[in-house]
MIDOSE-1310 file (N, C-alpha, C; in nm, 2 decimals, decimal comma, always signed):
residues 271
masa	+0,08/-0,12/+0,00/+0,00/+0,00/+0,00/+0,09/+0,13/+0,00; +0,04/+0,23/-0,07/+0,12/+0,35/-0,09/+0,13/+0,43/+0,04; +0,03/+0,43/+0,12/+0,03/+0,51/+0,24/-0,09/+0,47/+0,33; -0,07/+0,49/+0,46/-0,18/+0,47/+0,56/-0,27/+0,59/+0,57
mpvt	-0,23/+0,70/+0,51/-0,31/+0,82/+0,52/-0,45/+0,80/+0,45; -0,55/+0,84/+0,51/-0,68/+0,83/+0,44/-0,69/+0,91/+0,31; -0,77/+0,86/+0,22/-0,78/+0,92/+0,09/-0,92/+0,97/+0,07; -0,94/+1,09/+0,03/-1,07/+1,15/+0,00/-1,08/+1,15/-0,15
vsdv	-1,18/+1,09/-0,20/-1,21/+1,09/-0,35/-1,33/+1,18/-0,38; -1,31/+1,27/-0,47/-1,42/+1,36/-0,51/-1,47/+1,33/-0,65; -1,60/+1,33/-0,66/-1,66/+1,33/-0,79/-1,64/+1,47/-0,85; -1,65/+1,49/-0,98/-1,62/+1,63/-1,03/-1,75/+1,69/-1,08
netl	-1,82/+1,63/-1,18/-1,93/+1,70/-1,25/-2,05/+1,72/-1,15; -2,08/+1,84/-1,12/-2,19/+1,89/-1,03/-2,15/+1,88/-0,88; -2,05/+1,79/-0,85/-2,01/+1,79/-0,71/-1,91/+1,90/-0,69; -1,81/+1,92/-0,77/-1,71/+2,03/-0,76/-1,74/+2,14/-0,86
sdms	-1,78/+2,10/-0,98/-1,81/+2,20/-1,08/-1,96/+2,24/-1,08; -1,98/+2,37/-1,10/-2,11/+2,43/-1,11/-2,16/+2,42/-1,25; -2,25/+2,33/-1,28/-2,30/+2,31/-1,41/-2,42/+2,39/-1,45; -2,47/+2,48/-1,36/-2,59/+2,56/-1,38/-2,58/+2,65/-1,51
pmae	-2,45/+2,70/-1,54/-2,44/+2,78/-1,66/-2,48/+2,70/-1,79; -2,49/+2,57/-1,79/-2,52/+2,50/-1,91/-2,67/+2,52/-1,95; -2,75/+2,56/-1,85/-2,89/+2,59/-1,89/-2,89/+2,71/-1,98; -2,81/+2,81/-1,95/-2,80/+2,93/-2,03/-2,75/+2,90/-2,17
rcte	-2,65/+2,81/-2,18/-2,60/+2,77/-2,31/-2,71/+2,71/-2,39; -2,80/+2,64/-2,33/-2,91/+2,57/-2,40/-3,01/+2,68/-2,45; -3,04/+2,78/-2,36/-3,14/+2,88/-2,41/-3,08/+2,97/-2,52; -2,94/+2,98/-2,52/-2,88/+3,06/-2,63/-2,90/+2,99/-2,77
igap	-2,92/+2,86/-2,77/-2,95/+2,80/-2,90/-3,10/+2,79/-2,93; -3,18/+2,84/-2,84/-3,32/+2,83/-2,86/-3,39/+2,72/-2,79; -3,32/+2,64/-2,71/-3,38/+2,53/-2,64/-3,42/+2,57/-2,50; -3,51/+2,50/-2,44/-3,56/+2,54/-2,30/-3,44/+2,52/-2,20
aqfa	-3,44/+2,59/-2,09/-3,34/+2,58/-1,99/-3,33/+2,44/-1,93; -3,44/+2,37/-1,92/-3,44/+2,24/-1,86/-3,38/+2,13/-1,95; -3,36/+2,17/-2,08/-3,29/+2,08/-2,17/-3,16/+2,03/-2,13; -3,09/+2,12/-2,05/-2,96/+2,08/-2,00/-2,96/+1,96/-1,91
klwf	-3,06/+1,95/-1,82/-3,08/+1,84/-1,73/-3,12/+1,71/-1,81; -3,21/+1,73/-1,91/-3,25/+1,62/-1,99/-3,12/+1,56/-2,06; -3,04/+1,65/-2,11/-2,92/+1,61/-2,18/-2,83/+1,53/-2,09; -2,80/+1,58/-1,97/-2,71/+1,51/-1,88/-2,77/+1,38/-1,84
atll	-2,90/+1,37/-1,82/-2,97/+1,25/-1,78/-2,96/+1,14/-1,89; -2,97/+1,19/-2,01/-2,96/+1,10/-2,13/-2,82/+1,05/-2,14; -2,72/+1,14/-2,12/-2,58/+1,10/-2,13/-2,55/+0,99/-2,03; -2,60/+1,00/-1,90/-2,58/+0,90/-1,80/-2,65/+0,77/-1,83
rdgf	-2,77/+0,79/-1,88/-2,85/+0,66/-1,92/-2,77/+0,58/-2,01; -2,72/+0,64/-2,12/-2,65/+0,57/-2,22/-2,52/+0,51/-2,17; -2,45/+0,60/-2,09/-2,32/+0,55/-2,03/-2,34/+0,43/-1,94; -2,45/+0,44/-1,86/-2,48/+0,33/-1,77/-2,52/+0,20/-1,84
alta	-2,58/+0,22/-1,96/-2,62/+0,10/-2,04/-2,49/+0,03/-2,09; -2,40/+0,11/-2,13/-2,27/+0,06/-2,18/-2,20/-0,02/-2,06; -2,21/+0,05/-1,94/-2,14/-0,01/-1,82/-2,21/-0,15/-1,79; -2,34/-0,15/-1,80/-2,42/-0,27/-1,76/-2,38/-0,39/-1,86
sgdn	-2,35/-0,35/-1,98/-2,31/-0,46/-2,08/-2,16/-0,49/-2,08; -2,09/-0,42/-1,99/-1,94/-0,45/-1,98/-1,86/-0,37/-2,07; -1,91/-0,26/-2,13/-1,84/-0,17/-2,22/-1,80/-0,04/-2,15; -1,70/+0,03/-2,21/-1,66/+0,16/-2,15/-1,66/+0,26/-2,27
gsfa	-1,76/+0,34/-2,28/-1,76/+0,44/-2,39/-1,69/+0,57/-2,35; -1,65/+0,64/-2,45/-1,59/+0,77/-2,43/-1,69/+0,87/-2,38; -1,67/+0,93/-2,26/-1,76/+1,03/-2,21/-1,79/+1,14/-2,31; -1,69/+1,19/-2,37/-1,71/+1,30/-2,47/-1,79/+1,25/-2,58
avra	-1,77/+1,13/-2,63/-1,84/+1,08/-2,75/-1,99/+1,06/-2,71; -2,01/+1,00/-2,60/-2,15/+0,97/-2,56/-2,22/+1,10/-2,53; -2,15/+1,20/-2,47/-2,21/+1,33/-2,45/-2,26/+1,40/-2,58; -2,17/+1,40/-2,67/-2,20/+1,46/-2,80/-2,31/+1,39/-2,88
aalr	-2,31/+1,26/-2,87/-2,41/+1,18/-2,94/-2,55/+1,20/-2,88; -2,55/+1,20/-2,75/-2,68/+1,22/-2,67/-2,73/+1,36/-2,71; -2,65/+1,46/-2,72/-2,69/+1,60/-2,75/-2,75/+1,60/-2,89; -2,68/+1,54/-2,99/-2,73/+1,54/-3,12/-2,86/+1,47/-3,13
gllq	-2,88/+1,36/-3,06/-3,00/+1,29/-3,07/-3,12/+1,37/-3,01; -3,09/+1,44/-2,90/-3,20/+1,52/-2,84/-3,24/+1,64/-2,93; -3,14/+1,69/-3,00/-3,17/+1,81/-3,09/-3,25/+1,77/-3,21; -3,25/+1,65/-3,24/-3,33/+1,60/-3,36/-3,48/+1,64/-3,34
glev	-3,53/+1,72/-3,43/-3,67/+1,76/-3,42/-3,70/+1,88/-3,33; -3,59/+1,93/-3,27/-3,61/+2,05/-3,18/-3,57/+2,17/-3,26; -3,66/+2,27/-3,26/-3,63/+2,39/-3,34/-3,53/+2,48/-3,26; -3,41/+2,50/-3,32/-3,31/+2,58/-3,26/-3,28/+2,70/-3,36
nrpr	-3,20/+2,79/-3,31/-3,18/+2,91/-3,39/-3,05/+2,91/-3,47; -2,99/+2,79/-3,49/-2,87/+2,78/-3,57/-2,86/+2,64/-3,62; -2,77/+2,61/-3,72/-2,76/+2,47/-3,77/-2,73/+2,38/-3,65; -2,77/+2,25/-3,67/-2,76/+2,16/-3,56/-2,62/+2,14/-3,51
eaav	-2,52/+2,13/-3,60/-2,38/+2,10/-3,55/-2,33/+2,23/-3,48; -2,37/+2,34/-3,53/-2,33/+2,47/-3,46/-2,39/+2,47/-3,32; -2,51/+2,43/-3,31/-2,58/+2,42/-3,18/-2,50/+2,33/-3,08; -2,47/+2,21/-3,14/-2,39/+2,11/-3,06/-2,26/+2,17/-3,01
ehvm	-2,19/+2,23/-3,10/-2,06/+2,29/-3,07/-2,07/+2,40/-2,96; -2,18/+2,48/-2,97/-2,20/+2,59/-2,88/-2,22/+2,54/-2,74; -2,31/+2,44/-2,73/-2,34/+2,38/-2,60/-2,22/+2,30/-2,54; -2,16/+2,22/-2,62/-2,04/+2,15/-2,58/-1,93/+2,24/-2,53
ngmt	-1,91/+2,35/-2,59/-1,80/+2,44/-2,55/-1,82/+2,50/-2,41; -1,95/+2,50/-2,37/-1,98/+2,55/-2,24/-1,92/+2,47/-2,13; -1,89/+2,34/-2,15/-1,83/+2,25/-2,05/-1,69/+2,30/-2,01; -1,62/+2,36/-2,11/-1,48/+2,40/-2,08/-1,48/+2,53/-2,00
glrl	-1,59/+2,60/-1,99/-1,59/+2,73/-1,92/-1,65/+2,73/-1,79; -1,68/+2,61/-1,73/-1,75/+2,60/-1,60/-1,65/+2,64/-1,49; -1,71/+2,67/-1,38/-1,63/+2,71/-1,26/-1,67/+2,63/-1,14; -1,60/+2,64/-1,03/-1,62/+2,56/-0,91/-1,74/+2,62/-0,83
hpdv	-1,81/+2,54/-0,76/-1,90/+2,59/-0,66/-1,82/+2,67/-0,56; -1,88/+2,77/-0,50/-1,81/+2,86/-0,41/-1,75/+2,79/-0,29; -1,80/+2,68/-0,24/-1,75/+2,62/-0,12/-1,63/+2,53/-0,15; -1,60/+2,50/-0,27/-1,50/+2,40/-0,31/-1,36/+2,44/-0,26
pegi	-1,31/+2,56/-0,29/-1,17/+2,59/-0,25/-1,14/+2,57/-0,10; -1,23/+2,62/-0,02/-1,21/+2,60/+0,12/-1,24/+2,46/+0,16; -1,33/+2,39/+0,10/-1,37/+2,25/+0,13/-1,26/+2,16/+0,09; -1,17/+2,20/-0,01/-1,06/+2,12/-0,05/-0,94/+2,15/+0,04
eapa	-0,92/+2,27/+0,08/-0,81/+2,31/+0,17/-0,81/+2,24/+0,30; -0,92/+2,22/+0,36/-0,93/+2,16/+0,50/-0,87/+2,02/+0,50; -0,92/+1,93/+0,42/-0,86/+1,79/+0,42/-0,72/+1,79/+0,38; -0,68/+1,88/+0,28/-0,54/+1,88/+0,24/-0,45/+1,93/+0,36
aagf	-0,49/+2,03/+0,43/-0,42/+2,07/+0,55/-0,41/+1,97/+0,66; -0,51/+1,89/+0,67/-0,52/+1,78/+0,77/-0,44/+1,66/+0,73; -0,39/+1,66/+0,61/-0,30/+1,55/+0,57/-0,37/+1,44/+0,49; -0,49/+1,46/+0,45/-0,56/+1,37/+0,37/-0,50/+1,37/+0,23
rlit	-0,50/+1,25/+0,17/-0,46/+1,24/+0,02/-0,58/+1,27/-0,06; -0,58/+1,36/-0,16/-0,69/+1,40/-0,23/-0,68/+1,35/-0,38; -0,78/+1,28/-0,43/-0,79/+1,24/-0,57/-0,93/+1,27/-0,62; -0,95/+1,27/-0,75/-1,08/+1,28/-0,81/-1,11/+1,15/-0,89
lsng	-1,23/+1,12/-0,90/-1,27/+1,01/-0,99/-1,40/+1,05/-1,06; -1,39/+1,07/-1,18/-1,51/+1,12/-1,26/-1,53/+1,03/-1,38; -1,65/+1,02/-1,43/-1,68/+0,96/-1,55/-1,63/+1,04/-1,67; -1,61/+1,17/-1,64/-1,57/+1,26/-1,75/-1,42/+1,27/-1,76
sarv	-1,37/+1,36/-1,84/-1,23/+1,38/-1,87/-1,15/+1,44/-1,75; -1,04/+1,38/-1,73/-0,95/+1,43/-1,62/-0,88/+1,56/-1,67; -0,86/+1,57/-1,80/-0,80/+1,70/-1,85/-0,90/+1,82/-1,83; -1,03/+1,80/-1,85/-1,12/+1,90/-1,82/-1,12/+1,94/-1,67
agkl	-1,11/+1,84/-1,59/-1,10/+1,87/-1,44/-0,97/+1,94/-1,41; -0,86/+1,90/-1,47/-0,74/+1,97/-1,45/-0,74/+2,11/-1,49; -0,80/+2,15/-1,60/-0,82/+2,29/-1,64/-0,90/+2,36/-1,54; -1,01/+2,30/-1,49/-1,10/+2,37/-1,40/-1,02/+2,40/-1,27
fsea	-0,95/+2,30/-1,22/-0,88/+2,32/-1,09/-0,76/+2,41/-1,10; -0,69/+2,41/-1,22/-0,58/+2,50/-1,24/-0,62/+2,64/-1,24; -0,73/+2,67/-1,31/-0,79/+2,81/-1,31/-0,83/+2,86/-1,18; -0,87/+2,76/-1,09/-0,91/+2,80/-0,95/-0,80/+2,80/-0,85
gira	-0,68/+2,76/-0,90/-0,57/+2,76/-0,81/-0,56/+2,65/-0,71; -0,63/+2,53/-0,74/-0,63/+2,42/-0,64/-0,58/+2,29/-0,70; -0,52/+2,30/-0,82/-0,48/+2,17/-0,89/-0,37/+2,10/-0,80; -0,28/+2,18/-0,74/-0,17/+2,12/-0,66/-0,22/+2,04/-0,54
kfes	-0,34/+2,07/-0,50/-0,40/+2,00/-0,38/-0,43/+1,85/-0,41; -0,44/+1,82/-0,53/-0,48/+1,68/-0,57/-0,36/+1,60/-0,61; -0,35/+1,48/-0,56/-0,25/+1,39/-0,59/-0,27/+1,33/-0,73; -0,39/+1,30/-0,76/-0,43/+1,23/-0,89/-0,56/+1,28/-0,94
llsa	-0,58/+1,30/-1,07/-0,71/+1,32/-1,13/-0,74/+1,20/-1,22; -0,84/+1,12/-1,18/-0,87/+1,00/-1,24/-1,00/+1,00/-1,32; -1,00/+0,93/-1,43/-1,12/+0,92/-1,51/-1,16/+0,78/-1,52; -1,29/+0,75/-1,51/-1,34/+0,61/-1,53/-1,32/+0,57/-1,67
ehap	-1,29/+0,66/-1,76/-1,26/+0,62/-1,90/-1,14/+0,53/-1,91; -1,05/+0,53/-1,80/-0,93/+0,45/-1,80/-0,96/+0,33/-1,71; -1,07/+0,32/-1,65/-1,11/+0,20/-1,57/-1,18/+0,10/-1,67; -1,22/-0,02/-1,62/-1,29/-0,11/-1,70/-1,43/-0,06/-1,75
vwkp	-1,50/+0,01/-1,66/-1,63/+0,07/-1,69/-1,65/+0,19/-1,61; -1,76/+0,26/-1,64/-1,79/+0,38/-1,56/-1,84/+0,35/-1,42; -1,83/+0,46/-1,34/-1,91/+0,45/-1,21/-2,06/+0,45/-1,25; -2,14/+0,38/-1,17/-2,12/+0,33/-1,04/-2,08/+0,18/-1,03
arta	-2,03/+0,12/-1,13/-1,98/-0,01/-1,12/-1,87/-0,02/-1,02; -1,86/-0,13/-0,95/-1,76/-0,15/-0,84/-1,62/-0,14/-0,90; -1,60/-0,20/-1,02/-1,46/-0,20/-1,07/-1,41/-0,06/-1,10; -1,49/+0,04/-1,12/-1,44/+0,18/-1,13/-1,38/+0,23/-1,01
ydya	-1,45/+0,20/-0,89/-1,39/+0,24/-0,76/-1,27/+0,16/-0,72; -1,27/+0,03/-0,76/-1,15/-0,06/-0,74/-1,03/+0,00/-0,81; -1,06/+0,05/-0,93/-0,95/+0,11/-1,01/-0,89/+0,23/-0,94; -0,97/+0,31/-0,88/-0,92/+0,43/-0,80/-0,84/+0,38/-0,68
aava	-0,89/+0,28/-0,61/-0,82/+0,22/-0,50/-0,68/+0,17/-0,54; -0,68/+0,10/-0,65/-0,56/+0,04/-0,70/-0,45/+0,15/-0,73; -0,50/+0,25/-0,80/-0,41/+0,36/-0,83/-0,35/+0,43/-0,70; -0,44/+0,45/-0,61/-0,40/+0,51/-0,48/-0,32/+0,42/-0,39
gvdp	-0,33/+0,29/-0,42/-0,25/+0,19/-0,34/-0,31/+0,17/-0,20; -0,44/+0,18/-0,19/-0,51/+0,16/-0,06/-0,62/+0,06/-0,07; -0,67/+0,01/+0,04/-0,79/-0,07/+0,04/-0,91/+0,02/+0,03; -1,01/-0,02/-0,04/-1,13/+0,07/-0,06/-1,18/+0,12/+0,07
sgml	-1,17/+0,04/+0,18/-1,23/+0,09/+0,31/-1,15/+0,20/+0,37; -1,03/+0,23/+0,31/-0,96/+0,35/+0,35/-0,98/+0,47/+0,27; -1,09/+0,47/+0,20/-1,12/+0,59/+0,11/-1,26/+0,64/+0,14; -1,28/+0,77/+0,13/-1,41/+0,84/+0,15/-1,44/+0,91/+0,02
leav	-1,56/+0,88/-0,04/-1,60/+0,95/-0,16/-1,71/+1,05/-0,13; -1,69/+1,17/-0,19/-1,79/+1,27/-0,17/-1,85/+1,30/-0,31; -1,98/+1,30/-0,31/-2,05/+1,32/-0,44/-2,19/+1,38/-0,42; -2,24/+1,44/-0,52/-2,38/+1,49/-0,52/-2,48/+1,39/-0,57
hpwd	-2,44/+1,29/-0,64/-2,53/+1,20/-0,70/-2,56/+1,08/-0,62; -2,68/+1,05/-0,58/-2,71/+0,94/-0,50/-2,67/+0,80/-0,56; -2,68/+0,79/-0,70/-2,63/+0,67/-0,76/-2,48/+0,65/-0,74; -2,41/+0,75/-0,73/-2,26/+0,74/-0,71/-2,24/+0,70/-0,56
ihgv	-2,32/+0,75/-0,47/-2,31/+0,71/-0,33/-2,34/+0,57/-0,31; -2,45/+0,52/-0,38/-2,49/+0,38/-0,37/-2,38/+0,29/-0,42; -2,33/+0,33/-0,54/-2,22/+0,24/-0,60/-2,10/+0,23/-0,52; -2,06/+0,35/-0,46/-1,93/+0,35/-0,39/-1,95/+0,28/-0,25
arag	-2,07/+0,28/-0,20/-2,10/+0,21/-0,07/-2,09/+0,06/-0,09; -2,15/+0,02/-0,21/-2,15/-0,12/-0,24/-2,00/-0,17/-0,27; -1,92/-0,08/-0,31/-1,78/-0,11/-0,33/-1,69/-0,11/-0,21; -1,75/-0,07/-0,10/-1,68/-0,08/+0,03/-1,61/+0,05/+0,08
lcta	-1,63/+0,16/+0,00/-1,58/+0,28/+0,04/-1,67/+0,35/+0,14; -1,62/+0,45/+0,21/-1,71/+0,54/+0,30/-1,77/+0,65/+0,21; -1,88/+0,70/+0,26/-1,96/+0,79/+0,17/-2,00/+0,92/+0,24; -1,99/+1,02/+0,16/-2,04/+1,16/+0,20/-2,12/+1,21/+0,09
wlnr	-2,25/+1,23/+0,11/-2,34/+1,28/+0,01/-2,35/+1,44/+0,03; -2,32/+1,50/-0,08/-2,33/+1,65/-0,08/-2,46/+1,69/-0,14; -2,56/+1,72/-0,06/-2,69/+1,76/-0,10/-2,70/+1,90/-0,13; -2,68/+1,94/-0,26/-2,68/+2,08/-0,30/-2,81/+2,13/-0,34
tgpg	-2,91/+2,04/-0,36/-3,04/+2,08/-0,42/-3,16/+2,07/-0,33; -3,15/+2,00/-0,21/-3,25/+2,00/-0,12/-3,33/+1,87/-0,10; -3,37/+1,80/-0,21/-3,45/+1,68/-0,20/-3,38/+1,58/-0,12; -3,46/+1,49/-0,05/-3,40/+1,38/+0,03/-3,33/+1,28/-0,05
hpgy	-3,25/+1,20/+0,01/-3,18/+1,09/-0,05/-3,28/+0,97/-0,08; -3,28/+0,92/-0,21/-3,38/+0,82/-0,24/-3,36/+0,69/-0,15; -3,47/+0,64/-0,11/-3,47/+0,53/-0,02/-3,43/+0,40/-0,08; -3,44/+0,39/-0,21/-3,39/+0,27/-0,28/-3,24/+0,25/-0,29
feap	-3,17/+0,36/-0,26/-3,02/+0,36/-0,26/-2,97/+0,34/-0,12; -2,85/+0,29/-0,10/-2,79/+0,28/+0,03/-2,77/+0,42/+0,08; -2,80/+0,44/+0,21/-2,79/+0,57/+0,27/-2,65/+0,61/+0,29; -2,61/+0,74/+0,27/-2,47/+0,78/+0,30/-2,44/+0,79/+0,45
eftv	-2,31/+0,78/+0,48/-2,27/+0,79/+0,61/-2,27/+0,94/+0,66; -2,25/+1,03/+0,57/-2,25/+1,17/+0,60/-2,34/+1,24/+0,49; -2,42/+1,33/+0,54/-2,50/+1,42/+0,45/-2,47/+1,56/+0,49; -2,42/+1,64/+0,39/-2,38/+1,78/+0,41/-2,44/+1,86/+0,29
talt	-2,44/+1,99/+0,31/-2,49/+2,08/+0,20/-2,37/+2,15/+0,14; -2,25/+2,14/+0,20/-2,13/+2,21/+0,15/-2,01/+2,12/+0,19; -1,91/+2,13/+0,11/-1,79/+2,05/+0,14/-1,73/+2,10/+0,27; -1,74/+2,22/+0,31/-1,69/+2,27/+0,43/-1,75/+2,21/+0,56
elph	-1,86/+2,14/+0,54/-1,93/+2,08/+0,66/-1,87/+1,94/+0,69; -1,79/+1,89/+0,61/-1,73/+1,75/+0,64/-1,64/+1,76/+0,76; -1,64/+1,66/+0,84/-1,56/+1,66/+0,97/-1,41/+1,63/+0,96; -1,34/+1,71/+0,87/-1,20/+1,69/+0,86/-1,14/+1,77/+0,98
npgg	-1,03/+1,72/+1,04/-0,97/+1,79/+1,15/-0,86/+1,88/+1,10; -0,87/+2,01/+1,10/-0,76/+2,09/+1,05/-0,64/+2,09/+1,13; -0,64/+2,04/+1,25/-0,53/+2,03/+1,34/-0,43/+1,93/+1,30; -0,46/+1,84/+1,21/-0,37/+1,74/+1,16/-0,38/+1,61/+1,23
nltw	-0,47/+1,59/+1,34/-0,49/+1,46/+1,40/-0,61/+1,40/+1,33; -0,58/+1,31/+1,24/-0,68/+1,25/+1,15/-0,77/+1,16/+1,23; -0,89/+1,19/+1,24/-0,99/+1,11/+1,31/-1,07/+1,03/+1,21; -1,00/+0,93/+1,15/-1,06/+0,85/+1,05/-1,18/+0,77/+1,11
stlt	-1,17/+0,73/+1,24/-1,28/+0,65/+1,29/-1,41/+0,73/+1,30; -1,40/+0,86/+1,30/-1,52/+0,94/+1,30/-1,58/+0,95/+1,16; -1,50/+0,93/+1,06/-1,54/+0,93/+0,92/-1,60/+0,79/+0,88; -1,56/+0,68/+0,95/-1,60/+0,55/+0,92/-1,65/+0,48/+1,04
pasr	-1,77/+0,50/+1,08/-1,83/+0,44/+1,20/-1,82/+0,29/+1,19; -1,77/+0,22/+1,30/-1,75/+0,08/+1,30/-1,87/+0,00/+1,27; -1,99/+0,05/+1,31/-2,11/-0,02/+1,28/-2,14/-0,03/+1,13; -2,10/+0,08/+1,06/-2,13/+0,08/+0,92/-2,03/-0,01/+0,85
rssr	-1,90/-0,01/+0,89/-1,80/-0,09/+0,83/-1,83/-0,23/+0,84; -1,87/-0,27/+0,96/-1,90/-0,42/+0,99/-2,02/-0,47/+0,91; -2,12/-0,38/+0,89/-2,24/-0,43/+0,82/-2,24/-0,42/+0,67; -2,14/-0,34/+0,62/-2,14/-0,32/+0,47/-2,08/-0,45/+0,40
vrsp	-2,15/-0,49/+0,30/-2,11/-0,60/+0,22/-2,07/-0,55/+0,08; -1,95/-0,58/+0,03/-1,91/-0,54/-0,10/-1,98/-0,62/-0,21; -2,03/-0,55/-0,31/-2,10/-0,62/-0,42/-2,00/-0,69/-0,50; -2,04/-0,79/-0,57/-1,94/-0,86/-0,66/-1,91/-0,77/-0,78
plhs	-1,79/-0,78/-0,83/-1,75/-0,69/-0,95/-1,84/-0,72/-1,07; -1,87/-0,62/-1,15/-1,94/-0,64/-1,27/-1,85/-0,69/-1,38; -1,89/-0,80/-1,44/-1,82/-0,86/-1,55/-1,68/-0,89/-1,51; -1,65/-0,94/-1,39/-1,52/-0,97/-1,35/-1,47/-1,09/-1,42
ppsg	-1,34/-1,09/-1,48/-1,29/-1,21/-1,55/-1,26/-1,32/-1,45; -1,26/-1,45/-1,49/-1,23/-1,56/-1,40/-1,09/-1,54/-1,34; -1,07/-1,60/-1,22/-0,94/-1,58/-1,16/-0,83/-1,63/-1,25; -0,72/-1,55/-1,26/-0,61/-1,58/-1,34/-0,62/-1,53/-1,48
crps	-0,73/-1,47/-1,52/-0,75/-1,43/-1,66/-0,72/-1,28/-1,67; -0,70/-1,21/-1,56/-0,67/-1,06/-1,58/-0,53/-1,04/-1,62; -0,50/-0,98/-1,73/-0,36/-0,97/-1,78/-0,28/-0,87/-1,68; -0,15/-0,90/-1,67/-0,06/-0,82/-1,60/-0,06/-0,68/-1,66
gsrl	-0,06/-0,58/-1,57/-0,06/-0,44/-1,62/-0,19/-0,39/-1,67; -0,31/-0,46/-1,64/-0,44/-0,41/-1,67/-0,47/-0,29/-1,60; -0,59/-0,23/-1,63/-0,62/-0,10/-1,57/-0,65/-0,12/-1,42; -0,68/-0,24/-1,38/-0,71/-0,26/-1,24/-0,58/-0,29/-1,16
dpsp	-0,47/-0,32/-1,23/-0,35/-0,36/-1,17/-0,23/-0,27/-1,22; -0,24/-0,14/-1,19/-0,13/-0,05/-1,23/+0,00/-0,10/-1,17; +0,11/-0,08/-1,25/+0,24/-0,12/-1,19/+0,27/-0,04/-1,07; +0,33/-0,11/-0,96/+0,36/-0,04/-0,84/+0,46/+0,07/-0,85
ntti	+0,54/+0,06/-0,97/+0,64/+0,16/-0,99/+0,59/+0,28/-1,07; +0,47/+0,28/-1,10/+0,41/+0,38/-1,18/+0,32/+0,48/-1,10; +0,35/+0,61/-1,11/+0,27/+0,71/-1,04/+0,18/+0,77/-1,14; +0,05/+0,76/-1,12/-0,04/+0,82/-1,22/-0,09/+0,95/-1,16
keq	-0,05/+1,06/-1,22/-0,09/+1,19/-1,17/-0,21/+1,24/-1,23; -0,23/+1,21/-1,36/-0,35/+1,26/-1,43/-0,38/+1,18/-1,54; -0,51/+1,13/-1,55/-0,55/+1,05/-1,66/-0,68/+1,10/-1,72
């Protein structure tokens, strides 16, 4: 294992990045503001379908194809490909939620190892963090595109644990999406749900260990004395059962150097 220090894993889209400006991008092409949410939901639907069948699609490719499909038959104020380009370009201009810089500083100052795990591009995340001046706080920026499948499949979280060199139980994932919280809980990680919108957590998903409305509310100890036991209640650890991996190959069939088995001599800083 690389370190006994706890690892905080952050989702990126909507958790750290504020995607609300995408609604304005949609209205600028003549689509309704709620079109942005429909687009993102369609993107996830198709990505999850690929994951369920054991495939790993390019986030950017699925995103663009979903947008083109939804624009079919919708009256917009410019040619369809120009509309696609205009909306897609908005993703590169997103900013962080206001609580993120301080919310990242606290665990970094306390000695936590910080990484991200997104279904989207690590390069887009890197640009976002660099512009906000927090890129150096993160040890690694990981994308599920380099894992066997997307989140919320267990193997995506196992990939992050393998890169970090820790057992999944030594990691805490923070995310706004209940499906992400459920997937990571089933993978054996600890969970912090960032409820930015108000509605309760769906009862059909496994409940998070922590529910906060801002990253700054998480109980990281800025004094440097890591209270990992407060982040991982023993009752939850003992009762949690890891789900079986999705489409896991038979024992002995995983090739050396696969995405779940990075070389111990390789440090992955951004993928």
